[in-house]
Structures are given as C-alpha cells and as structure tokens.
C-alpha positions as CSV (number, residue, x, y, z in Angstrom):
1,X,20.6,-21.0,8.6
2,X,17.8,-22.7,6.6
3,X,19.6,-22.3,3.3
4,X,22.5,-20.6,1.7
5,X,22.3,-17.3,0.0
6,X,21.3,-17.5,-3.7
7,X,23.7,-16.3,-6.3
8,X,23.2,-13.1,-8.3
9,X,21.9,-9.7,-7.3
10,X,19.8,-6.8,-8.3
11,X,21.1,-4.0,-10.6
12,X,23.0,-1.6,-8.5
13,X,22.5,2.2,-8.9
14,X,19.9,1.8,-11.6
15,X,17.5,4.4,-10.3
16,X,17.7,8.1,-9.7
17,X,15.8,9.8,-7.0
18,X,13.0,10.9,-9.4
19,X,12.6,7.3,-10.6
20,X,12.2,6.0,-7.0
21,X,9.7,8.8,-6.1
22,X,7.7,8.1,-9.2
23,X,7.4,4.4,-8.2
24,X,6.5,5.3,-4.7
25,X,3.7,7.7,-5.6
26,X,2.5,5.2,-8.3
27,X,2.3,2.6,-5.5
28,X,0.2,4.9,-3.3
29,X,-1.6,6.4,-6.3
30,X,-3.9,9.1,-4.9
31,X,-6.3,8.5,-7.7
32,X,-6.5,4.8,-7.3
33,X,-6.6,5.0,-3.5
34,X,-9.5,7.5,-3.3
35,X,-11.6,5.6,-6.0
36,X,-10.7,2.2,-4.5
37,X,-11.6,2.8,-0.8
38,X,-13.9,5.8,-0.7
39,X,-17.0,3.5,-0.9
40,X,-15.9,1.4,2.0
41,X,-15.1,4.5,4.1
42,X,-18.5,6.0,3.3
43,X,-20.4,2.8,4.1
44,X,-18.7,2.7,7.5
45,X,-18.6,6.3,8.5
46,X,-21.0,8.2,6.1
47,X,-19.8,11.7,5.6
48,X,-17.5,11.1,8.6
49,X,-15.2,9.6,6.1
50,X,-13.5,12.9,6.0
51,X,-12.5,12.5,9.6
52,X,-11.4,8.9,8.9
53,X,-9.0,10.2,6.3
54,X,-7.7,13.0,8.5
55,X,-7.0,10.5,11.3
56,X,-5.5,8.1,8.8
57,X,-3.3,10.9,7.5
58,X,-1.9,11.7,11.0
59,X,-1.1,7.9,11.4
60,X,0.4,7.7,7.9
61,X,2.8,10.6,8.5
62,X,3.8,9.1,11.8
63,X,4.4,5.8,10.2
64,X,6.4,7.4,7.4
65,X,8.7,8.9,10.0
66,X,9.2,5.5,11.4
67,X,9.9,4.0,8.0
68,X,12.3,6.8,7.0
69,X,14.4,6.6,10.1
70,X,14.7,2.9,10.5
71,X,14.9,2.4,6.7
72,X,17.9,4.7,6.7
73,X,19.6,2.5,9.3
74,X,18.8,-0.8,7.5
75,X,18.6,-0.1,3.8
76,X,17.6,-3.2,1.9
77,X,15.4,-4.5,-0.8
78,X,13.4,-6.1,2.0
79,X,12.1,-2.7,3.2
80,X,9.7,-3.2,6.1
81,X,10.6,-6.9,6.3
82,X,14.3,-6.1,6.7
83,X,13.5,-3.3,9.3
84,X,11.6,-5.8,11.5
85,X,14.2,-8.7,11.1
86,X,17.2,-6.4,12.0
87,X,15.4,-4.6,14.8
88,X,13.3,-7.4,16.5
89,X,15.2,-10.5,15.2
90,X,14.8,-13.2,12.6
91,X,11.7,-14.8,14.3
92,X,9.7,-11.6,13.9
93,X,11.3,-10.9,10.6
94,X,10.1,-14.4,9.3
95,X,6.6,-13.7,10.4
96,X,6.7,-10.4,8.5
97,X,7.9,-12.1,5.5
98,X,5.0,-14.4,5.5
99,X,2.6,-11.5,6.0
100,X,4.1,-9.9,2.9
101,X,3.6,-13.3,1.0
102,X,0.0,-12.9,1.9
103,X,-0.2,-9.2,1.2
104,X,1.4,-9.5,-2.2
105,X,-1.3,-12.0,-3.3
106,X,-4.2,-9.8,-2.2
107,X,-3.0,-6.2,-2.9
108,X,-2.5,-6.3,-6.6
109,X,-5.5,-8.4,-7.1
110,X,-7.8,-5.9,-5.3
111,X,-6.4,-3.0,-7.3
112,X,-6.7,-4.7,-10.7
113,X,-10.2,-5.9,-9.9
114,X,-11.2,-2.4,-9.2
115,X,-9.6,-1.2,-12.4
116,X,-11.5,-3.8,-14.3
117,X,-14.8,-2.8,-12.6
118,X,-14.3,0.8,-13.6
119,X,-13.3,-0.2,-17.1
120,X,-16.4,-2.3,-17.5
121,X,-18.6,0.6,-16.5
122,X,-17.2,2.5,-19.5
123,X,-18.1,-0.1,-22.0
124,X,-21.7,-0.5,-23.2
125,X,-22.9,-3.9,-22.1
126,X,-20.0,-4.2,-19.6
127,X,-17.1,-6.6,-19.7
128,X,-16.2,-9.8,-17.8
129,X,-14.6,-8.0,-14.8
130,X,-12.6,-11.1,-13.5
131,X,-11.1,-12.0,-16.8
132,X,-10.3,-8.5,-17.7
133,X,-8.5,-8.1,-14.3
134,X,-6.6,-11.3,-15.2
135,X,-5.6,-9.8,-18.5
136,X,-4.2,-6.7,-16.7
137,X,-2.2,-9.0,-14.4
138,X,-0.7,-10.7,-17.5
139,X,0.4,-7.2,-18.7
140,X,1.6,-6.1,-15.2
141,X,3.8,-9.3,-15.0
142,X,5.2,-8.8,-18.5
143,X,6.3,-5.2,-17.6
144,X,7.7,-6.3,-14.2
145,X,10.2,-8.9,-15.5
146,X,12.1,-6.3,-17.6
147,X,14.8,-4.0,-16.4
148,X,13.8,-1.6,-13.6
149,X,14.7,1.7,-15.1
150,X,12.5,1.7,-18.2
151,X,9.6,0.4,-16.1
152,X,10.1,3.3,-13.7
153,X,9.7,5.7,-16.5
154,X,6.5,4.0,-17.7
155,X,5.2,4.3,-14.1
156,X,6.2,8.0,-14.0
157,X,4.4,8.8,-17.3
158,X,1.1,7.3,-16.0
159,X,1.6,9.0,-12.7
160,X,1.5,12.4,-14.4
161,X,-1.8,11.5,-16.0
162,X,-3.4,10.2,-12.9
163,X,-2.4,13.3,-10.8
164,X,-4.0,15.5,-13.4
165,X,-7.1,13.4,-13.2
166,X,-7.6,13.6,-9.4
167,X,-6.7,17.3,-9.2
168,X,-9.2,18.2,-11.9
169,X,-11.9,16.1,-10.0
170,X,-11.0,17.8,-6.8
171,X,-11.3,21.4,-8.2
172,X,-14.6,20.7,-9.9
173,X,-16.0,18.9,-6.8
174,X,-15.2,22.0,-4.6
175,X,-17.1,24.0,-7.2
176,X,-20.2,22.0,-6.4
177,X,-20.4,22.1,-2.6
178,X,-23.9,21.3,-1.2
179,X,-24.6,24.0,1.3
180,X,-26.5,21.5,3.5
181,X,-23.4,19.3,3.9
182,X,-21.4,19.6,7.1
183,X,-19.2,16.5,7.3
184,X,-16.7,18.0,9.8
185,X,-19.2,19.3,12.3
186,X,-22.2,17.0,11.6
187,X,-21.0,13.8,10.1
188,X,-24.0,11.8,8.9
189,X,-24.8,8.3,7.6
190,X,-27.8,7.0,5.8
191,X,-28.3,3.2,6.4
192,X,-31.6,1.9,5.1
193,X,-32.6,5.3,3.9
194,X,-32.6,6.8,7.4
195,X,-30.3,9.6,8.2
196,X,-28.4,9.4,11.5
197,X,-25.3,10.5,13.3
198,X,-21.9,8.7,13.1
199,X,-20.3,7.3,16.3
200,X,-16.6,6.9,17.1
201,X,-16.7,3.2,16.2
202,X,-17.9,4.0,12.7
203,X,-15.1,6.7,12.3
204,X,-12.4,4.2,13.3
205,X,-13.8,1.4,11.3
206,X,-13.2,3.7,8.3
207,X,-9.6,4.5,9.3
208,X,-8.2,1.2,8.1
209,X,-9.6,1.7,4.5
210,X,-8.0,5.2,4.7
211,X,-4.6,3.7,5.8
212,X,-4.9,1.3,2.9
213,X,-5.4,4.4,0.7
214,X,-2.3,6.1,1.9
215,X,-0.2,2.9,1.9
216,X,2.8,2.8,-0.4
217,X,5.0,5.7,0.9
218,X,7.4,3.1,2.1
219,X,8.1,1.8,-1.4
220,X,11.4,3.7,-1.9
221,X,12.9,1.4,0.7
222,X,12.3,-1.7,-1.5
223,X,14.5,-0.2,-4.2
224,X,17.4,0.7,-1.8
225,X,19.9,-1.7,-3.6
226,X,19.0,-0.3,-7.0
227,X,19.1,3.3,-6.1
228,X,21.8,5.9,-5.9
229,X,22.8,7.3,-2.6
230,X,20.0,5.5,-0.8
231,X,20.9,6.4,2.8
232,X,20.5,10.1,1.9
233,X,17.7,10.0,-0.7
234,X,15.3,7.3,0.3
235,X,14.2,8.7,3.6
236,X,13.4,12.0,1.8
237,X,11.6,10.0,-0.9
238,X,9.4,8.3,1.8
239,X,8.5,11.7,3.3
240,X,7.9,13.3,0.0
241,X,5.6,10.5,-1.1
242,X,3.5,10.5,2.1
243,X,3.2,14.3,1.9
244,X,1.9,14.2,-1.7
245,X,-0.4,11.4,-0.9
246,X,-1.9,13.0,2.2
247,X,-2.5,16.4,0.6
248,X,-4.0,15.1,-2.6
249,X,-6.1,12.4,-1.1
250,X,-7.5,14.3,1.9
251,X,-8.5,17.3,-0.4
252,X,-10.1,14.9,-2.9
253,X,-12.1,13.1,-0.2
254,X,-13.2,16.5,1.4
255,X,-14.2,17.8,-2.0
256,X,-16.2,14.7,-2.9
257,X,-18.0,14.5,0.5
258,X,-19.0,18.2,0.4
259,X,-20.4,17.7,-3.1
260,X,-22.8,14.9,-2.0
261,X,-26.3,16.0,-2.5
262,X,-28.4,12.9,-1.8
263,X,-26.5,10.9,0.9
264,X,-28.8,7.9,0.8
265,X,-28.6,7.5,-3.0
266,X,-24.8,8.0,-2.9
267,X,-24.2,5.4,-0.2
268,X,-26.5,2.9,-2.0
269,X,-24.6,3.3,-5.2
270,X,-22.1,0.6,-6.1
271,X,-19.5,3.3,-7.1
272,X,-20.3,6.5,-5.1
273,X,-17.4,8.4,-6.6
274,X,-18.5,7.6,-10.0
275,X,-22.0,9.0,-9.2
276,X,-20.3,12.2,-7.7
277,X,-18.2,12.5,-10.8
278,X,-21.2,12.4,-13.1
279,X,-22.9,15.1,-10.9
280,X,-20.0,17.5,-10.9
281,X,-18.3,16.8,-14.3
282,X,-21.2,15.7,-16.5
283,X,-21.3,12.3,-18.5
284,X,-18.4,13.2,-20.8
285,X,-16.2,14.6,-18.1
286,X,-16.9,11.6,-15.8
287,X,-16.1,9.2,-18.6
288,X,-12.6,10.9,-19.2
289,X,-12.1,10.8,-15.4
290,X,-12.9,7.1,-15.1
291,X,-10.6,6.4,-18.0
292,X,-7.9,8.1,-16.1
293,X,-8.8,6.1,-13.0
294,X,-8.3,2.8,-14.8
295,X,-4.8,4.0,-16.0
296,X,-4.0,5.0,-12.5
297,X,-5.1,1.7,-11.0
298,X,-3.0,-0.2,-13.5
299,X,-0.1,1.9,-12.7
300,X,-0.6,1.1,-9.0
301,X,-0.9,-2.6,-9.6
302,X,2.5,-2.4,-11.6
303,X,4.3,-0.5,-8.8
304,X,2.9,-2.9,-6.1
305,X,4.1,-5.9,-8.1
306,X,7.6,-4.4,-8.4
307,X,8.0,-4.1,-4.7
308,X,6.6,-7.4,-3.4
309,X,8.9,-9.6,-5.5
310,X,11.9,-7.7,-4.1
311,X,10.7,-8.3,-0.5
312,X,10.6,-12.1,-1.3
313,X,14.1,-11.9,-2.8
314,X,15.5,-10.3,0.3
315,X,13.9,-12.8,2.6
316,X,15.2,-15.6,0.4
317,X,18.6,-14.2,0.4
318,X,18.6,-13.8,4.2
319,X,17.8,-17.5,4.6
320,X,14.2,-17.1,5.9
321,X,12.7,-19.4,3.4
322,X,13.6,-23.1,3.4
323,X,15.4,-25.0,0.6
324,X,13.7,-25.0,-2.8
325,X,11.3,-22.1,-1.7
326,X,14.4,-19.9,-0.9
327,X,16.1,-20.8,-4.2
328,X,12.9,-19.9,-6.0
329,X,12.3,-16.5,-4.6
330,X,16.0,-15.8,-4.6
331,X,16.5,-16.3,-8.3
332,X,17.5,-13.1,-10.2
333,X,17.4,-13.1,-14.0
334,X,20.9,-12.7,-15.4
335,X,19.5,-10.5,-18.2
336,X,17.1,-8.2,-16.4
337,X,18.6,-8.3,-13.0
338,X,15.1,-8.7,-11.4
339,X,13.6,-11.6,-9.3
340,X,11.6,-13.1,-12.1
341,X,10.3,-16.2,-10.1
342,X,8.8,-13.9,-7.5
343,X,6.8,-12.2,-10.2
344,X,5.7,-15.7,-11.4
345,X,4.4,-16.4,-7.9
346,X,2.6,-13.0,-7.9
347,X,1.0,-13.7,-11.1
348,X,-0.4,-17.1,-10.2
349,X,-1.7,-15.9,-6.8
350,X,-3.2,-12.7,-7.9
351,X,-4.6,-14.2,-11.0
352,X,-6.6,-16.7,-9.1
353,X,-7.9,-14.0,-6.7
354,X,-8.8,-11.8,-9.6
355,X,-11.1,-14.5,-10.9
356,X,-12.5,-16.0,-7.7
357,X,-12.6,-13.2,-5.1
358,X,-14.8,-10.1,-4.4
359,X,-13.4,-6.6,-4.4
360,X,-14.9,-5.8,-1.0
361,X,-13.3,-8.8,0.7
362,X,-9.9,-8.1,-0.8
363,X,-9.9,-4.5,0.4
364,X,-10.8,-5.1,4.0
365,X,-8.5,-8.1,4.5
366,X,-5.6,-6.3,2.8
367,X,-6.1,-3.3,5.1
368,X,-5.8,-5.5,8.1
369,X,-2.6,-7.1,7.0
370,X,-1.1,-3.7,6.1
371,X,-1.8,-2.2,9.5
372,X,-0.5,-5.3,11.3
373,X,2.8,-4.8,9.5
374,X,2.6,-1.1,10.6
375,X,2.6,-2.0,14.2
376,X,5.7,-4.2,13.8
377,X,7.6,-1.3,12.0
378,X,6.6,1.2,14.7
379,X,7.8,-1.1,17.5
380,X,11.0,-1.6,15.4
381,X,11.5,2.2,15.3
382,X,11.2,2.3,19.1
383,X,13.5,-0.6,19.8
384,X,16.2,0.5,17.2
385,X,16.3,4.0,18.5
386,X,16.8,2.8,22.1
387,X,19.0,-0.2,21.6
388,X,21.0,0.5,18.3
389,X,22.2,4.0,19.2
390,X,25.6,3.4,17.7
391,X,24.3,2.7,14.2
392,X,24.4,5.4,11.4
393,X,21.1,7.3,11.0
394,X,20.9,9.4,7.9
395,X,17.4,10.5,9.0
396,X,16.1,11.0,12.5
397,X,12.4,11.6,13.1
398,X,11.4,14.8,14.8
399,X,9.2,14.9,18.0
400,X,10.5,11.5,19.2
401,X,8.9,9.4,20.6
402,X,5.6,10.9,19.5
403,X,5.4,9.5,15.9
404,X,5.6,5.7,16.8
405,X,3.3,6.2,19.8
406,X,0.7,7.8,17.6
407,X,1.1,5.1,14.9
408,X,0.8,2.2,17.4
409,X,-2.2,3.7,19.3
410,X,-4.1,4.7,16.2
411,X,-3.6,1.4,14.4
412,X,-4.6,-0.7,17.5
413,X,-7.7,1.3,18.0
414,X,-8.6,1.0,14.2
415,X,-8.0,-2.8,14.3
416,X,-10.5,-3.2,17.1
417,X,-13.3,-2.1,14.7
418,X,-12.5,-4.5,11.8
419,X,-14.2,-7.6,10.8
420,X,-13.6,-10.5,13.1
421,X,-13.1,-12.9,10.2
422,X,-10.4,-10.7,8.7
423,X,-8.6,-10.4,12.1
424,X,-8.8,-14.2,12.8
425,X,-7.4,-15.1,9.4
426,X,-4.6,-12.4,9.5
427,X,-3.6,-13.0,13.1
428,X,-4.0,-16.7,12.9
429,X,-1.5,-17.0,10.0
430,X,0.8,-14.5,11.7
431,X,0.7,-16.7,14.9
432,X,1.4,-19.9,13.0
433,X,4.4,-18.2,11.2
434,X,5.7,-16.8,14.4
435,X,5.6,-20.3,16.2
436,X,7.2,-22.0,13.2
437,X,10.1,-19.5,13.0
438,X,10.5,-19.7,16.8
439,X,10.9,-23.4,16.6
440,X,13.5,-22.9,13.8
441,X,15.3,-20.0,15.5
442,X,18.5,-21.9,15.9
443,X,18.9,-22.3,12.1
444,X,18.0,-18.7,11.3
445,X,20.6,-15.8,10.6
446,X,21.4,-13.5,13.4
447,X,19.6,-10.2,13.8
448,X,22.3,-8.2,12.1
449,X,23.6,-10.8,9.7
450,X,22.8,-9.1,6.4
451,X,24.4,-8.3,3.1
452,X,26.9,-5.4,2.8
453,X,25.2,-2.0,3.1
454,X,24.2,-0.3,0.0
455,X,25.7,3.0,-1.2
456,X,26.2,5.4,1.6
C-alpha cells in the first residue's frame, strides 16, 4: 500500500435516519438547485428546460437505484468513491477520489457564490459578492468541524424553511400561468430577441445542469459509519431523497416556466427566477423568497462540505493517498470525531474559487465532473450485480438492468453537448489520475480490502 491506515475513526451510530435524510435533502436543496441552475437550463433550452428536468429526473432516479443497491453492499464514509473502488478496483477508485478532490473544491464555491449573489441583490447598493461568499465559507467551515449530530439538526431546521419557500413559490407561479406558454408541446427559445424552436441538442445541453440540480441524493452513503442500521436505512434514505428532490424541483421548474410572460426579457435577465418571482409574488414576496433562497443555499453548502471531507477521509484510510497527504486527510479530531484537516483543505480551495472564479464557469464544470462520477457508479452497479452475487444486498433495484442502462446512456448523451473546455479539463485530469494509479497498482490495497462493515 502507499501508506498505513491513519489512527482514529468517525463517531459511530451518531445519526438517526431522520438526521441522515435531512443532510441528504439539504445537500440536494430543491430551493438552491432550482435557483442555481434554472438560468443555465433556460439559456440552453429555452422553455424546453422543463423537458431537460424531466429527462434529468429519469436519469437521477435510475442513478439513485444504482447508488442504493451498491451502497448497501459496500457501506462506507467513502460513498461513491468506495463503490467504485470495491466494484472496479483501486485504480478506478483512486481516479474517483481525485475527481472528488476536484468536485469538493468547485461545488461548495459555486453554491456559496450563488448565495452571495442573491444576498447582494437584497441589499441597496449591493455587496462585494466574492468576499461575502468567502465569509459564508468561513461560517460553513466553523460549523463543519463540530460534532455531526448538532450540525445535522441545524441543517434540518434550515431545510424546513427552504422547502416552505420553494413550495410557496411553486403554488403562486402555477396561479400566474401565461395562456400563451406551451413549454411541453412547443418549447421555445429567444436568442438575440428572436423567438425560435428548441432542438434536441439544446435540450440535452440543459440536462447536465438539471442533473447538477438533483445531485446529492447519494449523500446518506457518506454517513454510513456514523449512522444507525445503515445497511437497512441508507438505501431507503437515498430513494426518499431523490423522490422528494424530483417532485419538488420538477414542479417548481414547470410552474416557473409556465409563468414566463416575456421570454426574451426573462432569458436576458441575469437572474430569471428572481424576475419571475417579482412577477408572481410582488416586491415584498420576492424579497422574502430570495432571503429564503440565501438560507437554503447556505444550508446546501454546509451539507456538501460535510460529505466531501468524509470522502477524503475514506480514501486516505484505504491507502489511496501517498504519505503526508494520506495522513493529512485521514486525521480525525479526537474531540469532535470529524476529519478536520479535510475541512481545512475545502476551506482554502473553495475560498480561493469564491474570490477568483465566475458562477457560470463553476456550475458547468461541476456538472461535468458529477456526471462523470455517475458513469463510474452505474458501471459499478452492473459489475457488482454480475460478479459479486454472493455479497449481502440489503436493497436490490427493481427493473434490473434498466436503471444503469438508462443512467449510462442518458449521461453519455448529455456529456456530448457540454463545453469542450470543461470536458478536456475534467477528462484530462481523470486520465492523468488513472495512469498514475495504474502505475502504482502494485502498492494499492486490493479491491475488497476495506475496514470492517458498519452496523448491519
């Protein structure tokens, strides 16, 4: 192996099923997701964004079934990383760990930058978006390094608020349907002030932002070692999280799109959902809504941060990071029982991106990395079901093998419509990591060499 396993461990059986589900839905955050990516989807597909979210929902449910089944076979704080390592081997697992290192640095930054942007719009004269986002990252880190149970209750409280916000917006938007709007039968775009139809390429270009919006339903898996009865409860939490996300987000997107009156003006606006909110809720209602959106986005950033540090901890414990790097990410605080150095890494990386990167670049690139990991997990689900038949499966996906086939096909098609720059960077880094781990394969742990299973 590259290194020995670090000492210490996470706090066992600290979380009840409700705590885990709250963290998962907070990581998805229907409110955050819709307000974060709706503009990107509208820009790519016009009113066809509703179809992008429907297609994305089918892929997301298919992926959730893959996560739930293989996650119940290989429960670990590593989640998707552990799934790939134990199904496809340490070389592919190492590459996945590197992708998560990258994803952890872009995901939270994109969410907090969006939160800061909305907060700035609520303050007369605005605020310095980058520095406010950095301040939010300081607060997220401070909360993350404490014990997990109190933090999960904080996430749950903010979750209740944000679900109320998005549901009120959805109901009011459905009450302001434009009779001339036909997004399902006549999807339309308005580029340069000219109305036109939406092609298949435009629809699939918007699918990746939609998948980014649904992402997070796998988050229960990252708390497998801190949860009670994880083999039984975590797959259910994964499916419950994706179900809530799909229903709430798809309804919100449909309602918002049907409420669009002037498509050209809406697409030209920097924050189309804010514009729609003002139209359907009035200035006061829109201000309250956007305040709730800021809270929701902060909650999402917190939940995301909690998961990524645990992935790094699991990879370090498995011996996938060399020497001092492994000891750094594998360190667990004796007091709080959380991987505090992983949070320090996330703070520095996300803090820099909050200050120096644009929101649009962060969203599109993060989406590409996420769906690349989706492909690896879906392939792992196929390989594990065929090869590891003797392993315990607390959850078996229905309609096998349709879910992984749908997930792989949908993700590959969506990737073909993404920015060449994002694809080159993400795939280039993945390829470099794959080659490095292949060269070091003789020093890596075996495929099924892992810590003792968590509670059965």
